N, C-alpha and C positions, 0 to 999 in steps of 0.2 A: 335583600335590602342594601342599600350603597352605604360604604364606611367611610368614614373621615377620620383622620387622627390628631391626638395631642399628645406631644411632649410630655410627659409626666413626670415630673422628678421627686414629687413630694412637697416641695417648699412650695411659701406663701402664691408667688405668684403664678405656678403651673397648678395648684389647687385649685385656685381661683377661675383661672382660664378653665380648665376641665368642666366646674361647676356649670360656670357660664354656656360653654360649648353645648354640654345634654342638657342643659335647659331649652336652648334655641333649637336642638336637632330631634329633640322628643317630637314638636307637632308637625315636622316636615319630612316625620318616617326616616332618619339617617341613622346608623349605628354609630356610635363613636367608640373607639378604642384609645384606650390610655396606653402608651408606650413609655415605659419604664426603662432606663438601663444601670444596671447595676455594675457600677465601675470598679469595686474594690478597694477601694483606697480610704476607706472608712470603717470602722470597726461599728459604724453605725448603719453600715449599708444593708443590711440583711433587715433591721430593724425598719428602715426606710421603704425595702422593696415589700412587707409583709402590711406595714402600715397603709399602702396605696390598694394591695390586693385586697385586705378588707374592707376598704373605702368603697371600691368599685364593686364589690360584694354584697354590700348593703345597699349601697344604690340601685343595683340589677333587681333586687328581692323587693324594691319597694317599685318597681316596673319601669328602671330608666334603662334608656339603651346604651350600656355603655359596660365595655369589656376590658379588664387589665392584661396587658400582655407585657412579658417581662423578657428582658436578655441579659446574662450575665458573662461579662469580657472576660473570655481566657487568658488574655494578652497582658503584659504588663508595659511600661516606657523602656526602652531602651536605655544603656548607661550614656548621662550626658544630654538626653532629649528632655524637653520642656515636656514637664508633665501636665501643665495648662495645653499645648500643643496636642499633646499625644491625647488627653481626655477627648477633646473637642471634635478630633477628627475619627478616632474611635466611637463618640457618642453619635455622631450623625452619620456613620455607614452602620451601627447597627439600628438607629432609627429608620432609616431608608428602607435596610434587609425587612423588618419587620412591618412594616408598611407595605410593601409589596406584595410578603408571604400573604398577607391578608387583606388586600385587593382594595388599599387605602389608596388615592392617588394627591391626597392633601394631607399636610401636615403641619398644624398650627404650633406656634411658638410662642412662647411668653413673655416674650423681652416687650420692655415699655422705655418710656422716654427718657429714663433715668440711665439706662443701660445703653441706650444708645448714645448720651452725651457720653458716657465714661468711656465707650467703643473711641468716639470722636477723640477725646484729648488722648487715653493711651497711642492710639496712632500717629497722632501730632508730634508724643514725645519721644517715638520713636524713627521719627523723619519719614513718616509714610508720605507717599505723594496725593492725587487727588481723587486716585481709588481708592487707597486704602482711608482716607478720611471720610468716604462716602459711608464708613463703617456699615452698616446692616440693612439690605434692602428690605421693603415691606414686604414683598412679594419675588420669588424668583423659581423659576423651573430650570430643576438641576438634577442629573441623572434618572431622568424619569419620574419624578415626583416635584409637585408644587410645593413650596416650602413657604407659608405666610405667618406675618405677625401682625394679629387685628388692632392690637395697643401698643405698637410704636409709639403712637402719639400722648397717650394715657399718662399722666403723671403717675408715681409708684403710690402716693396720699390716695386715689381712688381705689387702688386695687385694695389698700388696707381699710379702706370703708367696706369695700364689697366683701370682705373676708368677716368685717365684725358684723354686718346685716344679715349675712346668713349661718352665719357661728362656725364657719369651717376648720376644721381641725386640720393643722398641717405639720408636718416637720420642719427642723433647723440644722441644717448642713453645719456641722463645725467647721468642715475646712474652710468657710468663710471668713475665717475669725485667722488663720494662716497668712501672716501676710509676708511668708516667701512667695507668695503670688502677687504678680504686678496687680492685678484689680483690684485685689483687697487691701495692696499699699493704699491704692489709690483712696478707695472707701473710707479706712482708716484715718489717713495721714492729710491728705489733700482734701478731698472731699466737703468737710465741715469747716474749713478755714474759706475755701472757695464762694459756697454758698452763702457764709455771714457774709462775706465782702462784696458778693453781686447777687442777689435775691433771685434774679432770672437767669442764673446762668445754664440751669438744667435748659430749659426753654432755648434759649439762645444758641447753646451747642448744639441740641438735637437739631436746631434749624439751620446750623451752619454745616451737620453732613446732609442735610437734604442739599441745601444750596452744591454742596460736592458731588452728590450722587448727578444730580441734573448736568454738572460741568463734566464729570466723567462719562456719562452719556455721550456730548457733546464734540467729546475730542476721540470716541469712538467710533462715531460718526465720523469725522475729520479722517481717521485714520482709513477706514474704509475705503474713501473717496482717492486719499494718496496711495494705498497700496496698488490697487486697479492700474495705476501709471507705473510705477517703479517695480512692481511683481513682473515676472517674465517665465511662467510655468511655475515652479515653486522656487525661485531666488531670487532674488532681490539685486536689479541692476543700479549698481553703485554710483554712475553718472547722474542717472536721470533723480535719484533720489538725493544726491550732492544737491542739483539743482532747487530742492526744498529751500523755503525758510530755514534757520537750525533750529527753531522749536517745532516746526513739523516734522524735521527729520527726527528728532528726538522722540517726537509723540507714531509715526509711524515705523520704528525702529522697533518699540517697544511692545507694538501690537505685533508685529510680525514675528519677534520672538515669542512671544506668548504665544500665538499660535503653534508654535514648533514645540517648545520643551513644558509647552502645559501649566506653565504658571508665571506669573510676574517675574519678569528677568533680574536679576542681581543688578541696582543702581551702579556698583563700581564696574558690569561688565558694557552697560551701555554707555557710559562715559568713558572706557575706553576705546570701545568700538566709533565712537564720534569724534575721536582724537585718530585715529590708526586707518581707519578703512578709506581707502583708496581706489580709483578706478584701475590703478594698474599696483602689480606684482602679484605675489602669491603669497597669505599669509595664512596661519590658522591659528583660532582661539578655543581654550578648551570652557566647555558648558555643562550645565547641569543638564544629563542623559547625553551626552552627545560631543560635538566638537562644530564648530564655526570653519569654513572656508572661503577664502575669496581667490575668483580662478577666472581671469578672462575677463574682467569687470563686473563679474554677479559673487555675491554670497550664498554660500550656499549652507543648510545644515544637514548634518547626517549624523543620525542615530547613532548609540554607542553599538548597536550590534551591528550595524552594516562597516565600522571601524573594526572588529574584530580580525584577527586572520585565519585564514581556513585551517580548517583541523584535517591532519591526516592527509594521504594520496589518494584518497578515493577514486578509480578511475574504472568506467567497465567498457567493454567492449566486446562485440560480439565473436563468438567460436573461440575465444581465447580460455584457457586455464583461468578458473577464479572467477572469470568476468560474471556479468549480468547484465540483460538488457535491462532498459525504461520504457514502460509503455506508460506515455503520457498523451494516448490517445482521448482521456475523458477529462471533459472541461471540470476545472477546479483547482484548487490549491495544493501540490505536490510536494511535501515537505522532502527536504534532502538534508537530514540532520550532520551527516559527515561533512557537509559544506556550509553549516552555519545557516540556512537559508532554504526558500521554498521557489519551486515554480510554476507559475498562476499561468493559468491554461484556460483562452478562453475562445468560443467559436466564434470566427467573421467571415465576413461574405469577400473579402479580397487582403491581399499583403499578406497571410499566413502560409503555411506548411500545410501539404497534404496529412489528413488522418491517418495515411497507414503510414508516413514517413514517422507519425509522432508516436505513432506504437512501436517503433523499433529505435529510440534512440541511447547515445552512450553520454557519458560525458568523461572530462576529464580537461586538466589544466593546459591555459595557452602555449603552444608551442611556438620555437624560433620561426618556422616555416609556413604557420599560419596566415592566410590571405582572405580577405573578405570583398565580396562586391558589394557597395552600396546602394546601386541600382540597375537596371536592365541595360543601360546605353554607356555603363562606367565599368572601366577595368580593374580588375582585381588588384587590390594594395593590402601591404604587410598591415597587421591589427594597429601596430603602433601610428602610423600615419593615419588611419583611416580613424582613430579618436583623435589624434591632433586636428583632421578636418572638422570633424566633428564636436569640437571643443568638448569632449569629457574629459573631466578633472582625472588626474589619478586615483584619486580615493574610490570612483565611482566605475572602475574597472576589474574589481575582482568580483569572483564568480566564475562558476565552471562553465565553460563552453560545452553547447550540445553538436555532436555529430550524428550522421545516417552511413551504415555503411563505411566508415572513414571520412566523407565530405562535413565539412563546415555546415551548421543549419544556421546555431544561433549563438552570437556572442553579446554578453551583457554591457549595456551601455550603446550597443551597434543595431540591435535587433535583428531582424532573419535577415541570412544570405538571398542576395537577387536571385541569386540560379537555381536555389532548391524552392522559391515562391510558387506558391498553387497553381492553378489554371482556373479561367473563369467558369462558375458553375460547379468547381469540385468542392466538396466537403474540407474546409481549411481549419487552422487554428493557429492562433499565435501565443506566442510563449514571453512570458518576461519575469526576469529576476529580482526576487525579494530576498534582501539581509538580515536575518534574524538576531 
């Protein structure tokens, strides 16, 4: 039997949604999971979980296709961390894990129109941009699960009426009265005055969030068009980017940064780059999870792992005391913890090294006398000159060089030395260094 899930807290909204979902699922042959997360933030949390389990067991005895699934959180917010943010992140993580474990691809959330309007106001008060003002999407695919809010257009009054009609018992969350939390302050102090002065505030603000969603989608499409023009490999070409209008510069830069750091970039970082980033000069800016560097007219992002210095003095060579050979003849990821990274080996049909060579490699630091040949008709040159000619930034030159019987084979940032490339028809492999 196929399963779908409802995020169930025991409160009025999720109780009504769970009841409606079970009623709709029964004739369709669907099994409903009531996913409950025990945050451990209230003394009533055990009671809420017991209430939900008893409710679902009672419905199941009547033949309803419902099952109660709970997760008790074992972590707590760190010192100084927002309790609201921690609870939200931990809750969604637990809901996803429970859904996946029980074979549910769809999770229904009980947010309604007033929740959407409140989110819009809170994001506006925090100075959020268009993406933040979009508030909550009606449906989104994230982390292998579809999250849907079927009642996002419904006023809370209709949900209250549904509860009365079916005489559904629910629990009240005592933390909803705690005005240390921003949403609770909004509900207690601002919302009554706002709706008294503007009767249509809820519908109007929820509608504004919908407009913001459309605007955000349009900006994302525009950013994709611009990034296709201003990006080269994984870097951003500054001169081409600067040729865009100021608003498109900002929009494209935000999208480029978001792809690399995994979340919306701080507004202060975007403003600083808009002022300081130029086609010439070498500048470094720290960012969440790494650093940005401009080099030869391009903006690069380097993850924190790539910025760590190499550990120890790991070096291996054939036939020397205390040495060892590396066998990289098998395709895959070969972790080299002593160098804080891994060598990625792949089968190729040209431009690689013979498999027999890959089976007997040694790693070491670069040496002053190392020379690299970038092509069959080109002379060997020092690594420094080759890096400069190839435009490889300083921070991308880290990692071990690989040798075979003392002969240079592979250099991070430059690739495989032309003098050791395998012949046509010969089994061969490519090497690529990946910092961790």
